[in-house]
C-alpha positions as CSV (number, residue, x, y, z in Angstrom):
1,M,130.5,87.6,125.3
2,I,128.8,91.0,124.0
3,S,128.1,93.6,126.2
4,T,124.9,95.7,126.0
5,T,124.2,99.3,127.1
6,C,120.8,100.6,127.4
7,N,120.8,102.9,125.1
8,T,117.8,103.9,122.5
9,H,118.7,104.3,119.0
10,L,117.3,106.0,116.0
11,L,117.7,105.8,112.6
12,G,120.9,106.8,111.1
13,D,122.7,105.9,114.7
14,R,126.2,104.4,114.8
15,I,126.8,101.6,117.2
16,L,130.5,100.3,117.8
17,E,130.3,96.7,118.7
18,R,133.6,94.5,120.2
19,G,133.2,90.7,120.7
20,R,134.4,87.5,120.1
21,I,133.9,84.6,118.0
22,G,135.6,81.6,118.7
23,Q,139.4,82.8,119.7
24,G,139.2,86.0,117.2
25,N,137.9,89.1,118.3
26,F,136.6,92.0,116.2
27,E,135.6,95.0,116.3
28,V,132.2,96.1,113.9
29,T,130.0,99.6,113.5
30,W,126.7,98.9,113.0
31,K,124.1,101.6,111.1
32,V,120.7,101.5,112.3
33,A,119.3,101.4,108.9
34,E,115.6,100.9,109.5
35,Y,113.9,101.3,112.6
36,V,110.0,100.7,112.9
37,R,109.1,101.1,116.2
38,P,107.8,99.0,118.3
39,R,108.2,96.4,115.3
40,R,111.3,96.2,113.3
41,V,114.9,97.3,113.8
42,L,117.8,96.7,110.9
43,L,121.3,97.0,111.8
44,Q,123.7,97.3,108.8
45,S,127.5,96.7,109.6
46,E,129.4,99.6,107.5
47,L,132.5,97.0,106.7
48,S,130.5,93.8,105.8
49,P,127.8,92.7,103.9
50,V,126.0,91.8,107.6
51,Q,122.4,92.6,108.8
52,I,121.5,92.2,111.9
53,I,117.6,92.3,112.0
54,Y,115.4,92.6,115.5
55,S,111.8,91.7,114.8
56,F,109.1,92.1,117.8
57,N,105.5,90.9,117.2
58,P,102.8,91.2,119.9
59,Q,101.0,87.7,120.7
60,G,98.3,88.7,123.4
61,N,100.1,89.5,126.6
62,A,103.8,88.7,125.4
63,T,106.0,89.8,122.7
64,E,107.8,87.2,120.2
65,Y,111.2,88.6,119.5
66,T,113.4,87.3,116.8
67,R,116.7,88.1,115.7
68,E,117.6,87.2,112.1
69,L,121.7,87.3,111.2
70,K,122.1,87.9,107.3
71,Y,125.6,87.4,105.6
72,N,125.1,88.0,102.1
73,G,128.9,86.9,101.2
74,K,131.2,84.4,101.8
75,I,132.9,83.8,104.9
76,S,136.9,84.0,104.3
77,S,137.7,81.2,107.2
78,P,139.9,78.2,107.4
79,D,136.8,76.4,108.6
80,P,133.7,78.9,107.3
81,N,131.0,75.9,109.3
82,E,133.0,76.4,112.5
83,V,132.5,80.3,111.9
84,N,128.6,79.9,111.3
85,R,128.1,77.6,114.3
86,L,130.1,80.1,116.5
87,M,127.7,83.1,115.5
88,R,124.9,81.3,115.8
89,A,126.0,80.3,119.0
90,Q,126.7,84.1,120.1
91,S,123.9,84.8,118.2
92,E,121.6,82.8,121.0
93,Q,123.6,84.5,123.7
94,A,122.9,87.7,122.2
95,V,119.2,87.2,122.1
96,K,119.2,85.7,125.9
97,Q,120.9,89.4,126.9
98,L,118.5,91.6,124.7
99,K,115.5,89.5,126.4
100,Q,116.9,90.5,130.1
101,L,117.3,94.3,128.7
102,V,114.0,94.4,127.1
103,E,111.9,93.2,130.0
104,K,114.1,95.5,132.1
105,I,113.0,98.3,129.9
106,L,109.3,97.4,129.9
107,D,109.4,96.6,133.7
108,D,110.6,100.1,133.9
109,E,108.2,101.8,131.9
110,K,105.5,100.3,133.7
111,I,106.9,101.9,137.0
112,Q,107.0,105.0,135.6
113,S,103.5,105.1,134.1
114,R,102.3,104.9,137.6
């Protein structure tokens, strides 16, 4: 499980993430490599060829949100397919958590604008 804090991150900021993939713990520092509010945020791992791209596209009264994980390298693991499966599953969980966070931020903005 990945915990998220409600902070606004800007271009060049660094984000420390601690989590677990399967039974293994990990720690990674992400750098905000691209920030185009309100459309796109790209996080680049500082130690591996991994990127996470968040995209937000207006769809009427809603916003379509996507999270894309790019890994440009080989996964060194006894079972790389299992690592990929676990990363996808945890990405889906992260999307659900981020959706809740974004909805809360939008609700708070509506209240503040009244």
